[in-house]
N, C-alpha and C positions, 0 to 999 in steps of 0.2 A: 785554612784557605790560602791559596797562592795569590797574595796581593799583587805581586809583580805581573803575573799573567792577567789578572783582572784589570790592572791599570793599562797594560798594553792593549787589551781588548777595547777598553773605553776610548783610548787614544785613536785606535783604528776606526771605531764607530764615529767618533767626532770628525775625523778626517774625511770619511765617506760622506757624512752629513754636510760638511763644508763644501766639498766638491760638488755634491748634488745641488746645494743651494746656489753655488756659483753658476752652474749650468742652467739654472732657472732664473737668471737675471731678467728683470722686466723688459719685455719686447713684444711686438705684435707681428703675426704672420698674415699675409694676404695671399689666398690661393684662388686661382682662376679655375672654375669648373666648367669646362667647355661644353659638356652635354647637358648641363643643368641650367645654363644661362645665369650663373650666379658667381659671386665672389664670397668665399668663406673668410671670416675674420677670426683668427685663432689667437687666444691669449698664450703667449710663450711661457709665462710663469706657471700656469696651471695646465697648459696644453689641453684646453677645451675650446670648442667653437663658441665664440662670444656673440657672433652675429652673422647673418647671411644677407648679402646685398644683391638684388636683381640687377642684371646688366642687359646689354643687347644680345643678339643671337650669336651663339657659338664663340664665347670669349676664350681667347688663347693667351696672348701675352699680357703682362701687367707690369706697370712701371710706376713707382711712387716718387713724387717730388715732395720731400719733407718741407722744403722752404715755402711751398704754397699750400701745404696741407691737403694735397689731392693725389689721387691715383688715376692713371690712364689705363684703360683696358681695351685691347683690340678685339672688336667683335667681328671675327673673320666671316661669319655667316651672313652679315648684312652690310659690310663695308662701312663700318663706323668705328669711332673710338669713344667709349664712355668716359666721362669725367666724374670721378667719385669724390665727394667731400669726406675726408677721413674722420672729421669730428662728428658730423651728423650721421655718417655712414649711409648717405643717400646719393643717388645719381643726380648730378646737376644738369648735365646736357650730353648730347652726342654730337661728335664732330664727323662730318663726312670724310671718309678715307678710302679711296678706290683701291681695287686690286687685292682683295682678301687680306687685309693687314694681319701681321703676326708679330714681328719684331719691332721694337721701338727704342729710341734713345733721345736724350735731351741735349741741347747746346749747353755750353758751360754756364750761360746766364739764365738758363731755364726759360728763355723767351721763345724758343723754337723746338718743335717736336718733329722727329723724323720717324717714319714708319715704312715698312716694306710693302711693295706692291707686286705686280706680276713680273715686270722687268725693270723696275725703277724703285728708287727710294723717294717717298713723298715728303715734302717739306711743308709743315703747317705752322703758321704764325699763331701763337697761342693768345695774343692780345685780341685778334679778330676771330680766331678759331676758323681760319680759312686756309685752304690749300693755296700756296703761293708759288711753288716750283716743284719740279721733279728731277731726279738725278738718274740717268740711265745706267743700269748695271746689267748683270747677266740674267738668265732665265730662272724664274722661280726663286728669288731671294727669300730667305725664311727668317733666320734669327739676325738681330742687329745689335752689335756691341760697340761701346765707345772706349777708346784708349784711356788708360789711367791719367794721362796728361790732358785729356779732354779736347784734343786737336783732330782726332781721326775717328772715323766710323769704319767698321768692318761688317761685311755681310757674306753669307755663304749662298752661292747660286746652285741650287740643287740639281737642275737639269744640265748645267754647263760643267759641273765639277771644278768650279773656281771660287776663289775668295776675291771680292772687290774691296779695295782700300780707298776710302773717300776722305779728302781734305775738307773739314767742316767749314772753314772760312771761305774756301773757293767753291764749295758745293760741287765738287768734281771728283771723278775717279782718277787717282794718281798711280794705281797699280792694279793689275789683275793677275792673280797667282793660281796656276793650275795645281789641283790637289787630286784626291781620289773621287770615287763615285758617290754621288748624293751627299754632299757635305752640309747636312742640316744644321748642325751646331758646332761651336768651337768655343774655346776659352782663352782669355788673355791673362798671362801671368801677372801677379800683383806688382812686380817690378816693371811691367810693360815691355820686357825684352823678348818675350816669346809668345807665340800663338800656337795652340794645339787644336787641330781640326779633326772632327769625327767623320770618317767616310763611311756612312751607314751602308752603302751599297757594296762595299768590299771588305768589311770587318777589319778596318785599319784606321790609324791616325797619322796625320801629316804634321810635322813640326816645322814652324816657320820662324825665321829671325825677323822680329817686328821692325828692326831698323833698316835692314837691307832688302827685306821681302823675299829673301832666298829660302828655299826649302832645305832644311838641315837634316831631316830624317823622315823616313817612312817606317812605321812600326806595325807589323802584322799582329792583330789581336787574336785571342782564342776564337774558335768557330762559334758562330751565332752571336758574336759581340755586338754587331750592328749598332755602333754608337749613335745615340740620338740626343744625349745631353752630356756636357762635360763641365767640370768645375775644378779649379785649383783650390787646394787648401789655402787658408789665409796666409801661411808662411811661404807658400809657393813651392813646397817640397814634394807635394803629392798631387796627383790628378785623379779625380773620380770620374768614371766613365759609365754611363747608364746605357743599357741595351734596349733596342726597340722590340726585341723578341720576347714574347711572353715567357716568364720563368727564368730568363737568362740573368736578370738582376743587374747589380752594379759592381764594377771592377775598381780596385784601387791600384794605381800605378806609381812607382817611384819615378820622379821627374829626372833624376840624374842618371839612373841606370836603364830606364824605360822597361823595367820588369814589373810584372804583376805581383803585388804583395798581399792582396786580400780580395775577397769576393763575398758579396751579399746576395743570396738567392731571393727571388721575389715570386709572388703568385702571378702578377700581371707584368707591367713594365713601368719604369720610372720616366716621367716626362718633366720633372722639375727637381732641382737641387739647390740648396742654399744653406749657409751656416748661421748658427746663433751668434749674437754679437760677441760673446766670449770665446767663440771658436770651439767650444767643447762638444757641440751637437751638430750633426749633419741632418738637415731635414730633406726628406725625399717624398715625392708624391707617387702614387700608383694610379695611373690613368684608368686602367682596366677595371679596378674595383672602387675607385673614388675615395682614396684615403691619403692621409699624410702621416709619416712616421718620424720619430726621433731615432737617430742611429748614432751609436758610438763610433766615431771614425777610426779609432785605434783598433777596436776589436771587430768592427764591421758586424755588430749585433744590433738588432732592433730593440729599443728600450720601451717604446710605447707607440701605439697606432690609434688614430681616431678617424672616423668617417668625416668627409667634407661634402663632396657632391660628385655625381657621376662625371667622369672625365677630368679628374683633378690633374692640373698641369702645372703651370709656372708658379713660382713662389717668390714673393718679396718679403724681406725681413726689415722691420723698422724698430729702432730702439727709442 
């Protein structure tokens, strides 16, 4: 018997087992199923659906506030935001939110919730759960993201082809940046220095300097790229770009060179992306078929897929 080879094989198997165990560190995923009017609660360690929570009509965006133990869910079909208790996994109440809300963000102290409207960002006092103000932006704002330093909000105005930059303290737009056609989503680099915008209407991305608000690059993507969701890798070196086109899948782009370095084909299209806490797994939803998948971000291969609900969209990950 070749004991050296057997030992090597054992060491490799142990290494694989350790890596797999690390990728399955305890965490929970919350998936909005927009056409099922539910939130799926997925156990990250076992990757099975642990619970299904009813929401309002047509839930799209989801935002978890760990400090309060709640999730906020935009019910785009009925102009409300569901407040979900994470411990009991039950809906506590619904907050009126005009303008078909989709994107949400919190103030640094979690006292104020911001949500997108038709041509405004609505400001909701969470103590009273009342709308207290609105901030005019462009037409059809969709996604809403907060800067890493928690001082600014950004939204993409789909009909205007612009990005609005909002000072949270002033509750006012401080810059409007022209980009490409139909900028539905964008991502902010982990260091806060760069914003990359997906121009769904012209198969391109626009790169913005987050300090100066200047456009630094426009990058043409492959045909049918139609970027609908974007996500930086946790180290900021890679950008993952999901297409709105059925079957086009997800692209992996090198941040430094702006070149495509990988591709994941899909049956439908991805409308949600997020990473596991240890950064080893990229989670993606397929809205057309109602699933969530574990993806190896290095190989761009699917590891496992489970059904959630019809219209699976945004994902929140909580450790």
